[in-house]
N, C-alpha and C positions, 0 to 999 in steps of 0.2 A: 310298343310304348304303353305303359300302364299309368292311369291317372288315379291318384289316391287322395283321401282326406287325412288331415292331421290325426284324427282319432284312430284311423286304420294303421297309421305309422306308429302310433304309441302302443298299439297292440303287437305289432311286429317287432318293435324295438328290443324287448327282452329276449326274443328268439335269436337276435343277432348280437347279443351281448351289450345292449345299450339300455340303461334303466329308463323306465317310463318318464320320470321327471326330467331327463336330459334330452329326450327325443326332440322337443320343440327347439332347443338351442342348437342341436346338431343340424337339424334341417335348415334353420335360419342361416347357419354358417355356410352350408352348401349353396344356399340361394345367393348369399353375398359373394361367393366365389364363382358364381355363374355355372355351377355344376348341376343345379336343380332349378327348374322354373316353377313359378306359382302364379295363380290368377284367382281372383275372387269372382264367383258366379253366384249371384243372389246373396244368400247369407253364408254360403260355404266357400272355403278356400281350398283349392285343388293344387296338388303338387305332381310334377312329372319330370322325367329326365330322358333325354335322347342320347344314345351312345355317341352320336356325332358331336354333341355339345361338349362332352368330356374330352373327346379327341381334339376338338378345336382349342379347348382351354389348355390342354397339355402342349399343343403345338405353339400356342402363344407364349407360354412360359418358356419353352425351349428357345424360341426366337429371341425373347428378352435376355435369357442367360447368354446366348451366343453373342448378342450385341454388347452386353456388359463385358464379356470376355475380350472381344476385339478392342473395346475402349481401354481396358486395363493393359492389354499388350501394347497399344499405341502409347499410352501414358508411360509405361515402363521404358519403351524405346526412347522417348523424349527425355526422361530423367537420366538414362545412361549417357545420351549425347551431351546433356547439360553438364553432367559430372566430368566427362572427358574434356569439355571446353574449359571448365574451371581448373582442371589439372594443368592446362597449358601455362607455361611460365612459372610453375611452382615445382618443377622437377628439382631434385637434389643436385646442387652444384656449389662450387666455391663462391660464386657471386651471391647466391641466395643465402648461404651461411654467413657471409660477410654482412649482407644487408640486415639479416636477423640480429646479428651481434650489435650492429650500429643502432638498430631500433631499441634493443634492450638497454644499451648505454644511455640513449636519450630518455627512455622512461625512468631509469634510475636518477638521472640528473634532474628530471622534472620533479620527481618525488622529493629529492633533496632540497630543491628550491622552494617547494611548498612548505617543508619543515622550517626552513630559514625564515620564510614569510611569517609563520606563526610566532617565531622568536622576536621578529621585528615589530610585531603588533603592539608590544609594550611601548615602543617608541613612536607609535603613530601620532602625528601632530593633532589630528582630529580627536583621538581618544584622550590625548594629554589635555587639550583645551576643555573637553567635557569634564574630565576629572577636576581640573582647576576650578571650573565654574561650580561644580558640586561642593568642593571644599569651601569656596567663598559663601555659598548658601548656608552650609552647615555652620560655618564660623559666625555668620550674622545671627542665625537662630540661637546659637549657644550664648552669645553675648546679650541678646534680648532677654533670655531667661535669667541670665546673671543680673541684669539691670532690674528685672522684676523682683528677684530675691532680695537685692539691696533695698528696694523700695518697701518691700514687705517688712524687712527687719527694722527699717527706720520707723515704719508705722507702728509696729509692735512696741518699739522702745518708747515712742511718744505717748502711746495710749496705756501701756502697762509698765511704767517705770519700776514699780515695786516687784515685778516678776523678772527682773533682769537676769538673775542667776539661773532661774529655771529655763528662761529662753536660751541662754548661752549653752546650757547643758543639752537642750533639745537640738540646737543647731549642730553641735558636735556629733550627736547620735545619728543624724541624717547625713553627715558628711560635709557640713558647712563649717570648715575650720578657719583658723585665723589667716591662713594663706590663701583662702578662697578669693579669686579675683577674675577679671575679664580674661578671655582667651586671646593670646597673641598669635597672629598668623605668620608663621615662619616661611621663608622661601624654600622651594624644593631642594633637598640635599643633593639629588642626582640630576644634573642638567640633561635636557633632551638631546639625544645623539641622533644624527641623521645617518641613514644607511650609507650614503656616500662617504661620510667621515670615517666610518668603521672600515670601509673597503680600502680607503687611502691610507689608513693608519692601522695596520694589522698588529 
């Protein structure tokens, strides 16, 4: 066993193909791998390595690799057994082909029913009521503005009677014609149809 200082190793490094600047990092890497030992004595740090240390380290690595190999083999066996278990009952047969065909038919029917539900969404009572309420709100707002326009026209006529022709011309330019009037709320042209009614009356 030879005990050396870092400075001595830095001198020996180039002879072994290691540049001086990398010697410290290489030595530290060997220390981290337990291939080289070091100890500080006074102000100096000494390094040494025993042949048995490297042998022990290699044997530890070998044992670790063998253990990992055994674990991998065990896991592989478990996966093969699991795969064989999953294959049971899934062998190709007339019954399996029939079951798969029935499953496909059910999936197609389910998809068709979903498409029909989208079509019937227009006849949904809740959606119809919400639309009806929105129409009533819009109708009320439109007639309030119509009432405001009539009030404004009356005010203009009372306060500017000499400008009657100019006012009438302005009204027509902005779309307030002689047939301008309150909006009438008409009943829906298409009555709400229930799903049951359509099914009973194809």
